[in-house]
C-alpha positions as a Python dict, from the first residue, in 0.01 Angstrom:
ca = {
    (1, 'Q'): (0, 0, 0),
    (2, 'L'): (-162, 331, 21),
    (3, 'N'): (-289, 590, -231),
    (4, 'P'): (28, 712, -443),
    (5, 'P'): (131, 1097, -352),
    (6, 'K'): (-59, 1354, -561),
    (7, 'P'): (21, 1504, -855),
    (8, 'T'): (218, 1850, -876),
    (9, 'V'): (-34, 2106, -950),
    (10, 'S'): (55, 2362, -1213),
    (11, 'E'): (-10, 2715, -1097),
    (12, 'E'): (-31, 2840, -1484),
    (13, 'P'): (-365, 2910, -1620),
    (14, 'L'): (-508, 2697, -1860),
    (15, 'E'): (-676, 2831, -2168),
    (16, 'V'): (-952, 2652, -2298),
    (17, 'G'): (-1172, 2789, -2538),
    (18, 'S'): (-1345, 3119, -2414),
    (19, 'F'): (-1233, 3082, -1993),
    (20, 'T'): (-935, 3020, -1808),
    (21, 'R'): (-958, 2797, -1458),
    (22, 'T'): (-701, 2727, -1203),
    (23, 'A'): (-780, 2486, -937),
    (24, 'T'): (-609, 2345, -654),
    (25, 'G'): (-690, 2103, -414),
    (26, 'E'): (-565, 2002, -77),
    (27, 'S'): (-675, 1718, 202),
    (28, 'F'): (-844, 1741, 498),
    (29, 'V'): (-990, 1521, 824),
    (30, 'V'): (-1342, 1562, 935),
    (31, 'T'): (-1364, 1460, 1333),
    (32, 'L'): (-1724, 1339, 1438),
    (33, 'S'): (-1822, 1335, 1773),
    (34, 'G'): (-2145, 1158, 1935),
    (35, 'T'): (-2244, 999, 1601),
    (36, 'T'): (-2142, 688, 1359),
    (37, 'P'): (-1906, 818, 1125),
    (38, 'P'): (-1998, 778, 759),
    (39, 'N'): (-1979, 471, 513),
    (40, 'F'): (-1699, 554, 278),
    (41, 'P'): (-1672, 279, 15),
    (42, 'P'): (-1330, 107, -24),
    (43, 'N'): (-1069, 264, -252),
    (44, 'R'): (-992, 167, -580),
    (45, 'I'): (-831, -127, -678),
    (46, 'T'): (-529, -63, -878),
    (47, 'D'): (-364, -421, -927),
    (48, 'L'): (-635, -620, -1094),
    (49, 'S'): (-482, -883, -1313),
    (50, 'A'): (-668, -1225, -1519),
    (51, 'E'): (-525, -1529, -1583),
    (52, 'I'): (-689, -1734, -1800),
    (53, 'Q'): (-676, -2151, -1749),
    (54, 'E'): (-889, -2334, -1972),
    (55, 'D'): (-1255, -2264, -1929),
    (56, 'T'): (-1195, -2048, -1632),
    (57, 'V'): (-1045, -1687, -1543),
    (58, 'L'): (-866, -1603, -1255),
    (59, 'L'): (-894, -1282, -1115),
    (60, 'S'): (-648, -1142, -839),
    (61, 'W'): (-600, -819, -671),
    (62, 'T'): (-513, -678, -367),
    (63, 'A'): (-781, -537, -83),
    (64, 'P'): (-770, -179, -107),
    (65, 'G'): (-911, -115, 249),
    (66, 'E'): (-1234, -111, 427),
    (67, 'D'): (-1308, 296, 425),
    (68, 'L'): (-1096, 440, 103),
    (69, 'D'): (-755, 310, 236),
    (70, 'E'): (-802, 265, 582),
    (71, 'G'): (-910, -48, 747),
    (72, 'T'): (-889, -421, 609),
}
């Protein structure tokens, strides 16, 4: 399963103390030519579970991808 969709961003200004700030973010794609692509860490593990079996803890999770959520 890939990353869940981004939550909607409120366009309403947020009052925090003596300043106001509104920020939105978009995704982008970087295309490299003639160089080795950067090494991105694996994506976040979202389904980690732990089970105690006598004197052992059994951990299980789904591999999130080699580079962020791409790859195996």
